[in-house]
C-alpha positions in Angstrom: 127.2 135.4 218.8 124.7 136.9 220.3 123.6 140.1 220.8 123.2 142.4 224.4 119.6 142.4 223.4 119.6 139.4 223.1 121.3 138.1 225.6 118.7 141.0 228.1 115.4 139.8 226.4 113.5 137.3 228.3 113.7 134.1 226.8 110.3 133.5 227.3 110.7 131.5 224.1 113.8 129.8 223.9 115.6 128.1 221.1 118.9 127.0 220.7 121.3 126.4 217.0 123.9 124.9 216.6 127.3 126.0 215.4 126.6 125.5 211.6 123.0 126.7 211.9 123.7 129.5 209.3 122.0 133.3 208.9 118.6 132.7 208.7 116.7 134.7 205.9 114.6 137.1 207.6 112.8 137.0 203.7 111.6 134.2 203.2 109.1 132.0 204.9 110.3 129.0 207.9 110.6 126.4 207.4 110.6 124.9 210.7 108.8 126.4 214.1 112.7 126.6 215.9 113.3 128.7 212.1 110.1 131.3 213.0 111.4 131.8 216.5 114.6 133.0 215.5 113.0 135.7 212.8 110.6 136.4 215.9 113.6 137.1 217.9 116.0 138.4 215.6 113.5 141.2 214.4 112.6 142.3 217.9 116.1 142.8 218.6 116.5 144.7 215.0 113.9 147.4 217.4 115.2 150.6 219.7 114.8 150.0 223.3 112.7 153.3 223.8 110.8 154.7 221.0 109.7 158.2 221.2 106.6 159.1 219.2 106.1 162.3 216.7 104.2 165.0 217.8 103.1 167.9 215.6 103.5 170.9 218.0 100.4 172.1 215.5 97.9 169.5 215.9 98.9 169.4 220.4 98.3 173.1 220.4 94.9 172.5 217.8 93.7 170.1 220.2 94.0 172.0 223.7 92.4 174.8 222.2 89.1 172.6 221.8 90.0 171.4 225.2 89.9 174.5 226.6 86.7 175.9 224.7 84.4 173.3 225.6 84.9 173.6 229.8 84.4 177.7 229.0 81.2 176.6 227.0 80.4 174.9 229.8 81.3 177.0 232.6 79.5 180.2 230.7 76.1 177.9 230.2 75.7 178.4 234.0 73.8 182.3 233.3 74.3 184.1 237.1 70.6 185.4 237.5 70.2 189.0 236.5 70.3 191.6 240.0 67.1 191.0 241.7 65.9 188.2 239.7 67.2 185.6 242.1 65.9 184.3 245.1 66.9 184.5 248.8 68.6 181.8 250.9 65.4 181.0 253.0 62.8 180.9 250.4 65.6 178.1 248.4 65.8 176.6 252.1 62.5 176.1 252.5 61.5 174.8 248.9 63.5 172.4 249.7 62.4 171.5 252.6 59.1 171.2 250.6 60.2 169.6 248.0 61.3 166.4 250.9 58.2 166.6 252.4 56.4 166.4 249.0 59.4 162.9 247.8 58.5 161.4 251.4 54.5 161.4 250.9 54.7 159.7 247.2 57.1 156.8 248.4 55.3 156.5 251.7 51.8 156.5 249.5 52.7 154.6 245.9 51.4 151.5 245.9 48.0 153.8 247.2 47.5 155.6 244.0 49.1 153.0 241.6 46.2 150.5 242.7 43.4 153.0 241.4 42.2 153.0 238.2 42.6 155.1 235.8 39.6 156.9 233.7 39.6 155.2 230.7 40.8 158.3 228.4 44.3 158.1 230.2 45.8 156.4 227.7 49.5 156.0 228.8 52.4 156.1 225.5 54.9 153.3 225.2 58.2 153.9 227.1 59.7 155.4 224.2 57.5 157.1 222.4 58.8 160.3 222.6 56.1 161.9 220.8 53.0 160.7 222.3 54.5 161.8 225.5 55.0 164.9 224.8 51.9 165.0 223.6 50.4 162.9 226.8 52.4 165.8 229.0 52.1 169.0 227.3 49.1 168.6 225.0 48.8 169.9 221.8 48.0 173.8 222.4 51.6 172.9 224.0 53.2 171.1 221.7 52.3 171.7 218.6 51.8 174.9 219.4 48.3 176.0 218.4 46.0 178.4 219.3 43.8 178.0 223.1 41.4 180.6 221.8 38.3 178.9 222.4 36.0 181.3 219.4 33.0 179.9 220.9 30.9 182.1 223.7 30.1 179.0 225.9 32.5 177.4 227.9 33.6 174.1 226.9 31.7 171.4 229.0 34.5 169.5 229.4 38.1 169.2 229.5 40.1 168.6 226.6 43.2 166.4 228.4 44.5 165.8 224.4 44.9 169.2 223.9 45.8 170.7 227.6 47.7 167.5 227.7 47.2 165.6 231.4 48.6 166.8 234.6 50.9 164.7 236.8 48.4 162.9 239.0 49.7 160.7 242.1 47.9 158.2 240.1 49.8 158.7 236.9 53.5 159.3 238.1 53.3 156.9 240.8 53.0 153.9 238.8 55.4 155.4 236.6 59.3 153.0 237.3 62.7 154.7 237.1 63.8 154.3 233.5 60.6 155.5 232.4 61.2 158.3 234.8 64.2 158.8 233.0 63.5 158.6 230.2 60.0 161.5 230.2 62.3 164.0 232.2 65.0 163.5 229.2 62.0 163.9 226.7 60.7 166.8 227.8 64.3 168.4 229.1 65.3 168.4 225.1 61.9 170.1 224.0 62.5 173.0 226.1 65.9 173.5 225.2 64.4 174.8 222.2 60.4 176.1 223.4 59.1 178.7 226.1 58.4 177.4 229.2 54.7 176.0 229.7 52.7 175.8 232.8 52.2 171.6 232.0 55.8 172.1 231.7 56.5 173.2 235.2 54.3 170.9 236.5 55.8 167.3 235.0 59.5 168.7 235.5 58.4 169.2 239.2 56.1 165.7 239.7 59.3 163.5 237.9 62.1 165.5 240.2 60.0 164.0 242.8 59.7 160.7 241.5 63.6 160.4 240.7 65.6 158.1 243.1 69.0 158.9 245.0 72.1 158.6 244.1 71.4 159.8 240.7 73.0 157.5 238.0 75.1 159.8 236.1 71.7 160.3 232.8 70.2 161.3 235.4 72.4 163.8 236.9 73.4 165.0 233.0 69.9 165.3 232.6 68.6 167.4 236.1 71.7 169.6 235.0 70.7 170.2 231.2 67.4 171.3 233.4 68.3 173.9 235.7 71.4 175.4 232.6 68.2 175.9 230.4 66.2 177.8 233.4 68.7 179.8 233.9 68.9 180.4 230.5 65.8 181.3 230.1 65.7 183.7 233.8 68.3 185.9 231.8 65.9 186.8 228.9 63.1 188.1 231.5 62.4 192.1 231.1 60.6 191.6 234.5 60.9 190.3 238.8 57.0 190.1 237.9 57.1 187.9 235.1 55.1 184.8 235.9 57.8 182.4 234.7 60.1 184.1 237.1 59.1 181.7 240.5 59.0 178.3 238.8 62.6 179.0 237.1 64.0 179.4 240.4 62.3 176.5 241.4 63.5 174.5 239.3 67.0 175.9 239.6 66.6 175.6 243.3 65.5 172.3 243.4 68.9 171.1 240.9 71.3 172.8 242.7 70.1 172.4 246.4 68.0 168.7 247.0 70.0 167.6 244.0 73.7 168.8 245.2 74.6 170.2 242.4 76.3 173.3 244.0 77.7 174.9 241.4 74.8 175.8 239.6 73.1 177.3 243.2 71.6 181.1 243.2 74.1 182.9 246.1 72.7 185.4 248.8 73.3 188.7 246.7 
């Protein structure tokens, strides 16, 4: 006689058994296809209709606590500016307007500038050459932390771009496709996480943001938020409102938050 489970179970592979079919030995290998299907049906009938997972409350509590801590870290990473260090809303709006004009100018004249021949000394690194891009953009003085003081009394006759880095000339940035723009931005932002701010870094980050197309892909979204958080964190350590790094840090935070619409990172009017 068939069990209630067998009656209710959809017969996707029906088998018919005569009265003399006998019992099926579940431990022995099936001797034919019909016996195999019978073994499968009998095995399935032995499982309960509802299975309740056994969850260790201690592990669940630990996992939940880990998630809460992670969320707290993300919120805590948005450092609020010390009193008097954040820009006014009017200043932020003006910077966004200026930045929008720069982006439009680059887009309009990209073909013109990219057709310019680069000087022989401008050797752009390969896409994945992280060390090469750090040297190219920041120069050895900043990247390697070497002294920029010249012991000679006479001024150097020519600029040494290997030491000071190549500025983000329009003839250079206009040649960068979106993959390269994002790659270089990620390289410089990662470097910024462990080092102080430098003028060369600010110039390149501003130029790369100006070349970054909207809508943002997830990688770009993550990168610019990392940049704004690092800028806000460094700003919170400044001791004076006269610090020359403050306007540049405020500008990077403003562009990420206001222009690229990362509103939760924006400086609010005091």
